C-alpha positions as CSV (number, residue, x, y, z in Angstrom):
1,X,99.5,-42.0,-53.3
2,X,97.9,-39.7,-55.7
3,X,94.1,-39.8,-56.0
4,X,91.9,-38.4,-58.8
5,X,88.3,-38.0,-57.6
6,X,85.6,-37.5,-60.2
7,X,82.8,-35.3,-58.8
8,X,83.3,-32.8,-56.0
9,X,79.8,-32.9,-54.3
10,X,78.5,-34.2,-51.1
11,X,80.6,-37.4,-51.3
12,X,83.5,-36.5,-53.5
13,X,84.7,-33.4,-51.7
14,X,84.7,-34.9,-48.2
15,X,86.5,-38.0,-49.5
16,X,89.1,-35.7,-51.1
17,X,89.5,-33.8,-47.9
18,X,90.3,-37.0,-45.9
19,X,92.8,-38.3,-48.4
20,X,94.7,-34.9,-48.3
21,X,94.7,-35.2,-44.5
22,X,96.3,-38.6,-44.7
23,X,99.4,-37.8,-46.8
24,X,97.8,-38.2,-50.3
25,X,97.8,-35.8,-53.2
26,X,94.4,-35.2,-54.6
27,X,92.9,-33.7,-57.7
28,X,89.2,-33.1,-57.5
29,X,87.5,-33.0,-60.8
30,X,84.1,-31.4,-61.5
31,X,82.2,-30.3,-64.6
32,X,81.0,-27.1,-62.9
33,X,83.6,-24.4,-63.7
34,X,82.3,-22.1,-60.9
35,X,82.7,-24.9,-58.3
36,X,86.2,-25.6,-59.5
37,X,87.2,-21.9,-59.4
38,X,85.8,-21.5,-55.9
39,X,87.4,-24.7,-54.5
40,X,90.8,-23.6,-55.7
41,X,90.2,-20.4,-53.7
42,X,89.1,-22.5,-50.6
43,X,85.5,-21.6,-51.0
44,X,83.3,-24.6,-50.2
45,X,79.9,-25.1,-51.8
46,X,78.4,-27.7,-49.5
47,X,77.4,-27.3,-45.8
48,X,79.2,-30.0,-44.0
49,X,81.2,-29.6,-40.7
50,X,85.0,-29.7,-41.0
51,X,85.3,-29.8,-44.7
52,X,86.2,-26.1,-45.3
53,X,89.2,-26.1,-42.9
54,X,90.6,-29.3,-44.3
55,X,90.4,-28.2,-47.9
56,X,91.8,-24.7,-47.2
57,X,94.7,-26.3,-45.3
58,X,95.3,-28.8,-48.2
59,X,95.4,-26.0,-50.7
60,X,98.1,-24.2,-48.6
61,X,100.1,-27.4,-48.4
62,X,99.7,-27.9,-52.2
63,X,98.1,-31.4,-51.8
64,X,94.6,-30.4,-53.2
65,X,93.7,-29.0,-56.6
66,X,90.3,-28.7,-58.2
67,X,90.2,-29.2,-62.0
68,X,87.8,-29.5,-64.9
69,X,89.8,-32.4,-66.3
70,X,91.4,-35.6,-64.8
71,X,95.1,-36.1,-64.2
72,X,97.3,-39.1,-64.0
73,X,97.0,-40.8,-60.6
74,X,97.4,-44.1,-58.7
75,X,93.7,-44.4,-58.0
76,X,90.6,-42.9,-59.6
77,X,87.4,-42.6,-57.6
78,X,84.0,-42.0,-59.3
79,X,81.5,-40.1,-57.2
80,X,79.1,-38.6,-59.8
81,X,75.3,-38.7,-59.5
82,X,73.2,-41.7,-60.6
83,X,69.5,-40.6,-61.0
84,X,66.8,-43.0,-62.0
85,X,65.0,-43.1,-65.3
86,X,61.4,-42.2,-64.6
87,X,60.0,-44.3,-67.4
88,X,61.3,-47.6,-66.1
89,X,62.8,-46.8,-62.7
90,X,66.2,-48.1,-63.9
91,X,69.6,-46.6,-62.9
92,X,70.9,-43.8,-65.2
93,X,74.5,-44.7,-65.6
94,X,75.3,-41.9,-68.1
95,X,77.3,-39.8,-65.7
96,X,79.3,-42.8,-64.4
97,X,80.0,-43.9,-68.0
98,X,81.0,-40.4,-69.0
99,X,83.4,-40.2,-66.0
100,X,84.9,-43.5,-66.7
101,X,85.5,-42.6,-70.4
102,X,87.0,-39.3,-69.4
103,X,89.8,-41.0,-67.3
104,X,90.8,-43.4,-70.0
105,X,93.6,-41.2,-71.5
106,X,95.1,-40.9,-68.0
107,X,95.0,-44.5,-66.9
108,X,98.2,-46.5,-66.6
109,X,98.8,-50.2,-65.9
110,X,98.5,-50.9,-62.2
111,X,96.0,-48.2,-61.5
112,X,92.9,-48.7,-59.4
113,X,89.4,-47.5,-60.4
114,X,86.7,-47.3,-57.8
115,X,83.0,-46.6,-58.4
116,X,81.5,-45.0,-55.3
117,X,78.3,-43.8,-57.0
118,X,75.3,-45.9,-56.0
119,X,74.5,-48.1,-58.9
120,X,72.1,-50.9,-59.7
121,X,73.2,-54.5,-59.1
122,X,75.4,-56.0,-61.9
123,X,76.2,-52.5,-63.3
124,X,80.0,-52.8,-62.6
125,X,80.2,-56.2,-64.4
126,X,77.8,-55.5,-67.3
127,X,78.4,-51.8,-68.1
128,X,81.5,-50.4,-66.4
129,X,84.0,-53.2,-66.8
130,X,83.6,-53.3,-70.6
131,X,84.6,-49.7,-70.9
132,X,88.1,-50.5,-69.6
133,X,88.4,-53.8,-71.3
134,X,87.6,-52.2,-74.6
135,X,90.4,-49.8,-73.9
136,X,92.8,-52.7,-73.7
137,X,93.0,-53.4,-70.0
138,X,92.7,-56.7,-68.3
139,X,90.7,-56.3,-65.1
140,X,92.4,-57.9,-62.1
141,X,95.8,-58.0,-63.8
142,X,96.8,-54.5,-65.1
143,X,93.8,-52.5,-63.9
144,X,91.9,-53.0,-60.7
145,X,88.2,-52.2,-60.7
146,X,85.9,-52.1,-57.7
147,X,82.6,-50.8,-56.4
148,X,82.9,-49.3,-53.0
149,X,79.6,-47.5,-52.1
150,X,79.6,-44.6,-49.6
151,X,77.4,-45.1,-46.5
152,X,77.4,-41.8,-44.7
153,X,75.0,-39.4,-43.0
154,X,74.9,-35.7,-44.1
155,X,76.1,-33.6,-41.2
156,X,78.4,-36.3,-40.0
157,X,80.1,-37.2,-43.3
158,X,83.7,-36.8,-42.1
159,X,83.2,-38.8,-38.9
160,X,81.4,-41.6,-40.7
161,X,83.8,-41.8,-43.7
162,X,86.5,-42.5,-41.1
163,X,84.7,-44.8,-38.7
164,X,82.1,-46.6,-40.7
165,X,82.8,-50.1,-42.0
166,X,83.4,-50.0,-45.7
167,X,82.2,-52.5,-48.4
168,X,84.9,-53.2,-51.0
169,X,83.4,-55.0,-54.0
170,X,86.0,-56.1,-56.4
171,X,85.5,-57.5,-59.9
172,X,88.2,-60.0,-58.9
173,X,89.7,-60.7,-55.4
174,X,92.8,-58.9,-56.5
175,X,90.7,-55.8,-57.3
176,X,89.1,-55.9,-53.9
177,X,92.6,-56.0,-52.2
178,X,93.9,-53.1,-54.3
179,X,90.8,-51.0,-53.5
180,X,91.1,-51.8,-49.8
181,X,94.7,-50.4,-49.9
182,X,93.3,-47.1,-51.2
183,X,90.7,-46.8,-48.4
184,X,93.2,-48.0,-45.9
185,X,94.7,-44.6,-46.1
186,X,92.1,-43.2,-43.7
187,X,89.2,-45.6,-43.0
188,X,89.4,-47.0,-39.4
189,X,86.3,-49.1,-39.7
190,X,86.4,-52.7,-41.1
191,X,87.2,-53.1,-44.8
192,X,84.8,-55.9,-45.9
193,X,86.0,-57.5,-49.1
194,X,83.4,-59.0,-51.4
195,X,82.2,-59.1,-55.1
196,X,81.1,-56.0,-56.9
197,X,77.6,-57.2,-57.4
198,X,77.2,-58.0,-53.7
199,X,78.5,-54.5,-52.8
200,X,76.0,-53.0,-55.3
201,X,73.0,-54.8,-53.9
202,X,74.1,-54.3,-50.3
203,X,74.2,-50.5,-50.7
204,X,70.8,-50.5,-52.4
205,X,69.3,-52.7,-49.7
206,X,70.6,-50.5,-46.9
207,X,68.6,-47.6,-48.2
208,X,65.7,-49.7,-49.2
209,X,65.5,-51.1,-45.6
210,X,65.2,-47.5,-44.3
211,X,62.7,-46.5,-47.0
212,X,60.5,-49.5,-46.3
213,X,60.5,-48.8,-42.5
214,X,59.7,-45.1,-43.1
215,X,56.8,-46.2,-45.3
216,X,55.5,-48.3,-42.5
217,X,55.5,-45.3,-40.2
218,X,53.9,-43.1,-42.8
219,X,51.2,-45.7,-43.4
220,X,50.5,-45.9,-39.7
221,X,50.1,-42.1,-39.6
222,X,47.5,-42.3,-42.4
223,X,45.7,-45.1,-40.6
224,X,45.6,-43.2,-37.3
225,X,44.3,-40.1,-38.9
226,X,41.6,-42.1,-40.5
227,X,40.4,-44.1,-37.5
228,X,41.0,-41.5,-34.8
229,X,44.2,-42.6,-33.0
230,X,47.3,-40.6,-31.9
231,X,50.0,-42.0,-34.2
232,X,52.8,-40.5,-32.2
233,X,51.6,-42.2,-29.0
234,X,51.3,-45.5,-30.8
235,X,54.9,-45.3,-32.0
236,X,56.1,-44.3,-28.6
237,X,54.3,-47.1,-26.9
238,X,55.2,-49.8,-29.5
239,X,58.9,-48.8,-29.3
240,X,59.0,-49.7,-25.6
241,X,59.1,-53.3,-26.9
242,X,62.7,-54.4,-26.8
243,X,62.7,-55.6,-30.4
244,X,60.5,-52.9,-32.1
245,X,61.9,-49.7,-33.6
246,X,59.1,-47.9,-35.5
247,X,60.4,-44.8,-37.4
248,X,58.9,-41.4,-37.3
249,X,56.4,-40.4,-40.0
250,X,57.0,-37.3,-42.0
251,X,56.1,-35.3,-45.2
252,X,57.9,-37.8,-47.5
253,X,61.3,-39.1,-48.3
254,X,64.1,-37.1,-49.9
255,X,67.8,-37.2,-50.6
256,X,69.8,-38.8,-53.4
257,X,69.7,-42.2,-51.7
258,X,66.4,-43.3,-50.1
259,X,64.2,-41.7,-52.7
260,X,66.0,-43.3,-55.6
261,X,68.0,-46.4,-54.7
262,X,65.1,-48.7,-54.0
263,X,64.0,-48.3,-57.6
264,X,67.3,-49.7,-58.8
265,X,66.3,-53.0,-57.2
266,X,62.7,-52.8,-58.3
267,X,63.8,-52.3,-61.9
268,X,65.8,-55.5,-61.9
269,X,62.9,-57.7,-60.6
270,X,59.6,-55.7,-60.9
271,X,57.4,-58.8,-60.6
272,X,59.1,-59.8,-57.3
273,X,60.0,-56.6,-55.5
274,X,56.5,-55.8,-54.5
275,X,57.1,-54.6,-51.0
276,X,59.9,-52.3,-52.2
277,X,57.7,-50.7,-54.8
278,X,54.7,-50.3,-52.4
279,X,57.0,-48.6,-49.9
280,X,58.1,-46.1,-52.6
281,X,54.5,-45.5,-53.5
282,X,53.6,-44.9,-49.9
283,X,56.4,-42.4,-49.3
284,X,55.7,-40.7,-52.5
285,X,52.1,-40.2,-51.4
286,X,53.0,-38.2,-48.3
287,X,53.1,-34.8,-50.0
288,X,49.5,-35.2,-51.0
289,X,48.7,-36.3,-47.4
290,X,50.2,-33.1,-46.1
291,X,48.4,-30.9,-48.7
292,X,45.1,-32.6,-47.9
293,X,45.4,-31.9,-44.2
294,X,46.5,-28.3,-44.8
295,X,43.3,-27.8,-46.7
296,X,41.3,-29.0,-43.7
297,X,43.1,-26.4,-41.6
298,X,42.9,-23.5,-44.0
299,X,40.7,-22.6,-47.0
300,X,42.9,-19.9,-48.2
301,X,45.5,-17.3,-47.1
302,X,49.2,-17.2,-46.5
303,X,51.4,-20.2,-45.5
304,X,54.8,-19.8,-44.0
305,X,56.9,-22.9,-45.0
306,X,59.8,-23.6,-42.7
307,X,62.4,-25.8,-44.2
308,X,63.0,-27.3,-47.7
309,X,66.1,-29.4,-46.9
310,X,65.3,-33.1,-47.0
311,X,67.4,-33.5,-43.8
312,X,67.6,-31.4,-40.8
313,X,70.6,-29.1,-40.2
314,X,71.9,-29.5,-43.7
315,X,71.5,-27.5,-46.9
316,X,70.9,-30.6,-48.9
317,X,67.5,-30.3,-50.7
318,X,68.0,-33.0,-53.3
319,X,64.7,-34.8,-54.0
320,X,63.1,-33.0,-51.1
321,X,59.3,-33.6,-50.8
322,X,59.0,-30.0,-49.6
323,X,59.1,-28.7,-53.2
324,X,56.2,-30.9,-54.3
325,X,54.2,-29.8,-51.3
326,X,55.0,-26.1,-52.0
327,X,54.1,-26.5,-55.7
328,X,50.7,-28.1,-54.9
329,X,49.9,-25.5,-52.2
330,X,50.9,-22.6,-54.4
331,X,47.7,-23.0,-56.5
332,X,45.5,-21.9,-53.6
333,X,47.7,-20.2,-51.1
334,X,50.3,-17.4,-50.9
335,X,53.6,-19.1,-49.9
336,X,56.6,-17.6,-48.1
337,X,59.6,-19.9,-47.5
338,X,62.3,-19.7,-44.7
339,X,65.2,-22.1,-44.5
340,X,68.3,-20.8,-42.7
341,X,70.5,-23.6,-44.2
342,X,69.8,-22.8,-47.9
343,X,71.0,-19.7,-49.7
344,X,68.1,-18.7,-52.0
345,X,67.2,-15.1,-52.9
346,X,63.5,-16.0,-52.9
347,X,63.6,-17.3,-49.3
348,X,62.9,-14.8,-46.5
349,X,63.6,-14.4,-42.8
350,X,61.4,-16.1,-40.2
351,X,59.9,-12.7,-39.3
352,X,58.9,-12.0,-42.9
353,X,57.7,-15.5,-43.5
354,X,55.3,-15.5,-40.5
355,X,54.1,-11.9,-41.0
356,X,50.3,-12.0,-41.6
357,X,50.6,-15.8,-42.2
358,X,47.6,-18.0,-41.4
359,X,49.6,-21.2,-41.0
360,X,53.2,-22.3,-40.3
361,X,54.0,-25.5,-42.1
362,X,57.2,-27.2,-40.8
363,X,58.7,-29.5,-43.4
364,X,62.2,-30.0,-42.1
365,X,63.6,-30.7,-38.6
366,X,66.3,-28.0,-38.4
367,X,67.3,-27.3,-34.8
368,X,66.2,-23.7,-35.4
369,X,62.5,-24.8,-35.7
370,X,62.4,-26.8,-32.5
371,X,62.4,-23.7,-30.4
372,X,60.6,-21.0,-32.3
373,X,60.1,-17.4,-31.2
374,X,56.5,-17.9,-30.2
375,X,56.1,-14.2,-29.1
376,X,57.0,-13.2,-32.7
377,X,54.5,-15.7,-34.1
378,X,51.6,-14.7,-31.8
379,X,52.3,-11.0,-32.5
380,X,52.7,-11.2,-36.3
381,X,50.6,-14.1,-37.5
382,X,47.1,-13.5,-38.7
383,X,46.1,-16.8,-37.4
384,X,48.6,-18.7,-35.2
385,X,48.4,-22.3,-36.4
386,X,51.4,-24.6,-36.7
387,X,51.3,-27.9,-38.7
388,X,54.5,-29.7,-37.7
389,X,55.0,-32.6,-40.2
390,X,58.3,-33.5,-38.6
391,X,56.8,-33.8,-35.1
392,X,59.7,-31.8,-33.5
393,X,57.7,-29.3,-31.4
394,X,56.6,-30.7,-28.0
395,X,54.7,-27.7,-26.6
396,X,53.4,-24.3,-27.7
397,X,51.7,-21.4,-25.8
398,X,47.9,-21.7,-25.5
399,X,47.4,-18.9,-28.1
400,X,48.8,-21.2,-30.8
401,X,47.1,-24.2,-32.3
402,X,49.5,-27.1,-33.0
403,X,48.8,-29.9,-35.4
404,X,51.2,-32.9,-35.9
405,X,50.8,-36.5,-36.8
406,X,49.5,-37.2,-33.3
407,X,46.2,-35.2,-33.6
408,X,45.4,-35.0,-37.3
409,X,42.4,-37.2,-36.7
410,X,40.7,-34.2,-35.0
411,X,40.4,-32.6,-38.4
412,X,38.0,-35.3,-39.6
């Protein structure tokens, strides 16, 4: 089977890697010329365990090629971004539409087209299907169209692509069967065949469920800071109940999924999706909550920000709330940033970041931040204070003042 994958980012590239490892020929298409050139040299642009070795081996075997343009194939998989339109929170399908239109000259009867990009409910039926019908194809007879959303965790993408159950949402039952044959090349989890619109809403609800539950934890943190209770103790105690699983509060929600997908549902039914919108508003308010508490700790001076990735132990900073926090703090404080997982010429080493700093602000739960060099901190900081918004540090030397969501109420 030959697979043409549109988009070689956090989903498209790992997917391409697994197809090549399972006896398929893959062409990975991306609009970024530098990414394409590097991929053909075996240079990987995302931080994800296992990807580099698989792609490099596929290149040696001649079963992977990166390209700026599509090629004829048996199946085409669309993995391009779907941002939301700020004005009305709706799903921006422009990249998906462009990708679909770009493969039209290469389509042949019997091909399968799969949309992996997360899209709003009804998008495949109402927007994507007409693109191929207008080109003369009959969906379900000579072209098979499906929405099969990814559902993976950064840092474990390869493992989860293989073992997670997969939703296969066909425009027709025949489309679902054909799409399942594509993923059957490497997926070991259950292939769950359904309608495209059900698959679309299922994916959006998976991320909305998590966003709502994070918002509940964040709201609890705010309440505890206001009324004088240790939020972390409350969560720990409540979670001893066998049917309770409160999430951990944090500085906000990032990533291309949780921070965006709930809006796709809200935009479809804004008068009804009240909890969904309120959860988004709550999570979006957390950067201000962090900034307000920083101001209670420090009037001015230097802040060492540790971590801008939205998720620990990855270099993925898409929609990261860290950037909003940094922007708001920059008006009153000198900021130095350290993130060992992101290659940015403006970022500095840990030693340089904490030198003469008045406050360390932890915004990401990288493993490197769980066990910091406290001797370095005590020796080099002007004022050894740590504000851990990810609640990952359990204990510090007596010379350091530690704030987290458990003791913010002491600032009031």
